[in-house]
N, C-alpha and C positions, 0 to 999 in steps of 0.2 A: 655219652654225649646227648644233649637234649634236642638236637636238631631234627625236626620232622618226626614226632612220635606218632606211630601209626595206631589207629584203633579200628577194630572191625565194625563197631557201631556206626562210625562216621562214614565208612566206605559203604556199608549197607544203606545208609540214608541217601548217599549220593547215587546209588544204583536203584533208586526207587522205581523208576520207569522200567528198567530192565527186569527187576524182580516182579513187578506187577503184570508185565506183559509176557516176557520171555519165559520166566520160571513157571508162571501159571499155565501158559499154553503148552509148554514142554511136558508138564505132568498130565495135562489133558490128553495129549497125543500118545504118550508112552506108558503111563502108570497103569499097572494091572492088565497089560496086554502082551501078547506074544508078538515078537518082531515079524515084520513082513516088508516086502518091497514098498508097499503103499505107505507104511509108517515111516520108512526111511526117506521117502520122497517128501513127506510132510516135515520131517526133521530138517532136511536140507533147506526147504523154503523158510522155515522158522529162523534158521541161522542167518540166512540172507537178510531177513527183515530186522534182525538184531544188529546189522551193520558189520558182520565179520568179513563181508566181501564174498562175491560169487565163487571165486577160485578156492578160497579157504573153506567155504561151506561145503563145496563139492568134495574137497579132500577129507574133511571131517566125516562126512557121510560115508565115503568109501572106506575109511578106517573102521568105522562102526560096523559096516556091512561085512568087511573082511573078518572081523572078530566073530560076528554072527555065523558066517559060513564055516569058520573053524570050530564052531560049537563052544566058544569061550563065553559067549553070552547068548541068552535065548529070550529073556523077557525084557519089556520096556524099562522096568526099574533097573535092570542090570546095565542097560544102555546109557541111562542117565549117569550112573557112577563111572562108567567107562569113558563117557564124554568128558567128565570132569578131569579124569586123568590125562586124556588127550590134550585138553586145554592147558593144564599145568605144564605139560612137556614143551609147550611153545616157549617157555621162559627158563632157560638153564640158569644155573647159579652164575651171577655176574654182579659187578659193582654198580649199585644204583645210587650211591652216595654222591653228594656234591663234591666235586674235585676242588681241593683247597691247596694253595701254594705252600711249600715248606718255608720259603722266605719271601719277603716283600709282599706287595698287595696281590691278592687273588683278583683276577679280572673275569667277570661273568658277562658275556655278550648275550643279550636277549633280543630275539626277533619274532616277527609274526605280523599278520595283516591287521588292519584296523578292524576293531570289533571282536577280535579273538579273545580279549580279556588280558592282553599283554601287560598293561600298566598295573592292574590289580594283582596279577601274578607276580610282578616285580615287588609289589608291596608285601606280598605274602613271604617271598624269599627273604626280603630285607628284615622283616619282623622276626622271622625264625632265626636269622643270624644274630640279630641284636639280642634276642632272648638267650642265645647261646654265648653271650658275652663278647661278641666281636663288633668292632667299629665298622660302619658301613657308609659309603658315599655313593650317591646316584649321579649318573651322567646323562643329562637330558639331551640326547642326540637327535631327537625328532624336532629339528629346527624349522621344519616346513609347516607345522601346525602349532599355533600359540596355545590352543586348548590342551594339547598333549603335554606341553611344558608346565602349564598351570596345574594340570591334574597330578603330575609328578611332584610338584612343589607342595600341593596339599597333603599328599601322602608323606613327604619328607618331614613336614611339620608334625603330623600326627605321630610319626614313628621316632622323631627326634634324631634324624640323620641329615647330613648335609647334601645339598644338590648343587651341581655345577651346570650352568647353562650358558648359551651363547646368544648371539643376535638372531632374531627371527630371519629365516632364509639364509643364514650363514652355513658354512661347511660343517656337516655333522662330524666328520673326522677330526676337525679342529677342536670341537668340544670334548671328544674322547681324549685327545692329547692333553688338553688343559686339566681334565678331571684326573687323569693318571699322574700328571705333574703334581697336582695338589695332594693326591693320596701319598705319593712318595715323600713329599715334604712334611706331611703331618703324621706319617706312620699309620695310615688307615689300613685296616685289615682287608677289606673287600670293596671293590668298585663294581657296581652293577651298571652296565651300559645299556640304556634304553635306546632303541633305534626307531626310525620312522616306520609307521604302520604301512608297509608297502605291499602292493599287489605282486604276487609271484610271477605275474605275466608281464610286468613292466620292466624291461631290461635296464633302463637307466637307473631305476631305483635299486635294483639288485646290484648294479655296478657300484653304487654309492655304499651299499652295505659291505661289499667286498673291500672297499677302501678303508672303512672303519676298522675292519679286522686287520688289514695290513698295518695301519697306524699302531694299533694295540701291540702287534707282534714286534714292531720296531722299538716301541717304548719299554716293554717288559718282556725279556726273553722267556719263551715258553708260554706266553699268554696269547689269546685268552685261554684260561684254564677250563672254562665251560662255555659252550655255545648252545644255549637252550632255545628251542623253538616252541612258542606257545601256540597250541592248536585248540580251536573251539570244538569240543566233543559233540556239540549239537549239529555240526555241519556234516557229520557222517563221512561218506567216501570222498567228499570234496576236500576234506582235510588231508587225505592221502596225496592228492595231486599237489597241494600246497607244499607239503613236507618234502616231496620228491625234488621240487625245484630249489627249495631253500637248501637242502642237503648238498645239492650239486654246487651251490654258490659259496657256502660258508662252512662246510664240514661240520654239520650239527653233531654234537656229542650226546644230547639227550632231549627228551620232549617233556614239556609241562603241559599236560592235558587239562585245559580249563573247562569250567562250566559243566563238570560231571556232578551236577547237583540235583538230580532227580528228573531232568528233562531230556538228558542224552541217553543213547543206547550204548550199553557197555561193550558191545561187540567191536566197536571201533578200536579198542585197545588191542584186540586180537589181530585185526586187519593191519594195524601199524606194524606190529611185530612181524607178521608173515610177509607183508609186501615190501617193507622198508628195512627191516632188521635194525631199527634205531631204538635204543633203550628208552622206554617211558620211565622217567625218574620220579616225577611228581604228578599228583592229580589235585585239581581244585574242586572242593566239595561244598562250596558256599561262597558268599560274597565278602566276608570279613577277612582281615589279614590272618586270622587264626585258622581259616578253613583251607588248610593245605595238608596233604598226606604224602608220605613216600609211597611209591607203587609197590605193593606186596602181592605177587602173583597168587599165592595160596589164599590169602584173605579175599582177593578180588574174585577168584573163581568161586569160592564159597558164597560170597555175597551175591554173585550173579544168579545162583541156583536157589537161594533161599526165598521163601514167600513171606 
């Protein structure tokens, strides 16, 4: 299956900031030195700056310290390799593929706040599905912003996929209903439902998002098959707060981590896993529709540590 082919080179490019800052400073702190309490303190602070989160940084530091006290590691170089193994252990084997329905249209609900890269991420998912030989329809459920619908229409023309839209200011759930109706009538394989770029702190907007999901569930049994939350990797720990509220509202099945294109700190992926236990399924590593990768923990950890 050709959907989302992962390449270590593209992930390395996306983690340019992490590699230039985290990997370089990590080696400066640990390489060629014997471990000490002071070095471990420096390691903890470096992990915090890499956006893994305070609690996770402390936990990783304690694990490295415990291995040192057990005489399993002694030198800083050993600690680097041990830290890699600790990070890999955060992601057990699990299904990170896009869930597709066995029969009828697959419905993918996509949410996220304005500016997160949501529309571009939808375009990336749509292109990957089209490249894999599947027919795709977009549902423009952000009826509150004409610009959002226009942007989705531009992408639909570029990708050669249909878009269903409603009246500006109309009910987003009605657009979702119409789009699925059209997909059922035409035998479309996948419907990607774009939702209003809503603030996770605004209850009425989150309630509207819940209504869209309820409409989808009534229209297609078992749908939505995926509920993807798009997070901006450059926002760091603020993305965690967003994800927590969204997850409580719409039962998020996976995260699309956007804008991991050289400006973000890669540690946010670790923080998402540790604090939310939501699967990061895809990462955006650039601005074009081709710049999407499946999240591969082993490749990701290796890319974090390479200079």
